[in-house]
TORKEMAR-903008 format. One record per residue (C-alpha): x, y, z. Coordinates in steps of 0.1 Angstrom, whole numbers, plus 5000, padded with zeros to 4 digits. Layout:
<bators>
XYZ
...
</bators>
This chain:
<bators>
842790450971
842590800957
839190870944
838691060912
836291360912
833991460884
834391840884
831291950865
828091810851
829491840816
832691630823
832691250817
831691070849
834590930869
833290610885
834790500918
833990180937
833790220974
832690021004
829090051017
830290171051
831790481035
828390601022
825990821042
822390901036
821691271030
819891431060
819491741038
817491571011
814291771006
812191451007
813091381043
810591631057
810991711094
814391551098
817191781112
820391821094
821991621122
819691321118
821490991120
821790731092
819390511112
816790781115
816890861078
816790491069
813690441091
811890731073
812790591039
811690241048
808290381060
807590621031
809590551000
808490200989
811890030988
810489680980
810789710942
814389830945
815289540969
813789290945
815789440916
819089420936
818289060945
817888970908
820289200890
822689340915
823689710913
823889860878
827390020874
825990240847
823990440873
826490540900
825390720932
826191090930
828091200961
830091470978
832691431005
831291451040
832491751060
831691581093
832991231087
836491211072
836790951044
833090911039
830691041012
827191181014
824891050987
823091340971
821391140943
820490780950
819290770986
816490530979
818890290963
821390320992
818590261017
817389960997
820889810999
821189871036
817689721041
818389411020
821689341039
819989381073
817189141063
817188771067
816988711030
819588481016
821788630988
824788500970
828288580981
828988750948
826088990953
826989040990
830489140980
829289380954
826789550977
829189581006
832489650989
831889760953
829290040952
829790260921
829790630929
830690960912
832191220935
831491590929
833291890945
830192020963
826392030964
826092340943
827692160913
824691920912
821792160917
820792200881
820891830875
818691750906
816392040897
815691920862
815491550872
813191590902
811391920899
810391910863
811791590849
811491210847
811691130884
809591390900
809591460938
806391550955
805591920954
806591990991
810091840985
810392040952
809692360971
812192280999
814892210973
814192510951
814092760981
817292610995
819092660962
817693020962
818893090997
822192910999
823592980964
821993320959
820293220926
817093410917
813993190917
813293300882
816693170871
816092840889
812792800870
814492890837
817392640842
814992350850
812692420821
809692540842
807592760819
804492780841
805892960872
805192640892
808492670911
807593030922
804192910934
805592620954
808292840970
805593090980
803592810996
806692701015
807393051028
803893071042
804292721057
807592811073
805893101090
803092871102
805792631116
807392911136
804092991152
803292631160
800492591134
802392331115
805092071121
807291941093
808291631112
804691521113
804291541075
803791211057
804491331021
802191081004
799191221024
800091591025
798291790998
800792080997
799392180963
796192290980
798192570998
800392700970
797392690946
795092890968
797793150975
797493240938
793993370944
793393740953
790993690982
793293441000
796293670998
794193961011
792793731039
796493671049
797594031044
800093921018
801094220996
803094030970
801393970936
800393630923
803393580899
806193710921
808193540948
806893620983
809093811007
810293621038
807593611065
804993731040
802093711065
801894011089
801493931126
797894061129
796893801103
798293501121
794993381133
793693391097
796693181087
795892921114
792292901102
793292871065
795492571073
792692411092
790292461063
792892311039
794392031060
792291991092
793392071127
796591911142
794591731169
792391571142
789191731157
788591921124
788791781089
789691951057
786792121039
788492041005
787091730989
788291810954
790992070945
788792180916
786492350923
786692350961
789792580963
788092840942
784992810965
787092850996
788793160981
785393300974
784393241011
787493401024
786493721006
783393751027
783493791065
780093641072
780793341050
784193281066
782693301101
780093041091
782692811078
784792851109
781892751132
780492471110
783492321092
782691981104
779391961085
779591761053
778392051031
779992321051
781892481022
778792481000
776692621028
779292891035
779093000998
775493091003
776593361026
778593541000
777193840981
777793680947
776293370930
778993340903
780193020920
776892850913
777492870876
780892710880
779492450903
776692350880
779092330850
781492120871
778791880883
777291850848
780691760833
781291510860
777891340854
778491330817
781791160822
780090900844
777390860817
780090790791
781390510813
777990340813
777390350775
777989980772
774689930793
772590140769
769889920754
768290160730
765790320754
763990590734
763290820764
766890820775
767990900739
765591200738
766891330771
770491300759
769591480727
767991770747
771191790768
773291820737
771092090722
770992280755
774692250759
775292400724
772892690732
774792760765
778192730748
777092980721
775893230746
779193200766
781193240733
779293560725
779993700760
783693600758
783993790725
782394100740
779294100718
776894120747
</bators>
């Protein structure tokens, strides 16, 4: 059978029906953190089964079969003649393989469809599909996790020589998020080279990559790592100078804990803890305290007391007040008309208005 190719994203999709054994999972998919480009189908399948929640897809295939209106998007394999690598649809392919390997009883009609009649669209190369995948998974309806987004965007930048700014523009990113994520990945790639991080140990559901790329947007943190790039520009490759490598190791421990599990993350809530940590990193005494006492429950808060500014306290008080008011709102159904509680709430409202007015005056430069 001569398969028909869909040449561009703008052309009508040419659907081909191929056998399951001609379809390969994509070892270069950015969601498969830590897998090498030479990973086997079984290795990829095992990771998908562990991390990607295939049960709902398996149930859908059992009940409805495979929808022909949503073909898998593929390219011809360069290593395996006559086979196709699935660029978009790896979860669905993994679900099919898992279902067929299970002991579940399925009809012969469904078995025939899932083994011999998988609908696919074949494209000339990966580059043809990058804008579609970028919009769909970076800033679109089926978002990847932030680490996978960064891996994909930086790969497009490197392999296809497309400026990061152009990638952000094509996928509709108006908030420089792609640049921030790629900066985080570049720092993480350096950490991996030095043995401070291992991509293969990452379980994406539990890896708070946003902690890293967010704090890299703060001035104290970039200075702590010796990064010369500004906040809104793409970092150079290997942005952390060698003499700052120990600082990089410490920052990753503060954010994610140590690799051996002996030290835990000091970040309990991204807001405001990342700002607090950035404040600490701007003061040597505070950073030294946090390094020596990071296992204490209030280590970050205690470290802040060693800084030469108390601006953080205002932010902390406001954050905690807002949190408590939100909790109060959730208990309103229990209010029984207590007069004292009502008076206290009235005082809170009046005081809040006074504080807000003073802040407004300062923001407008009247004081």
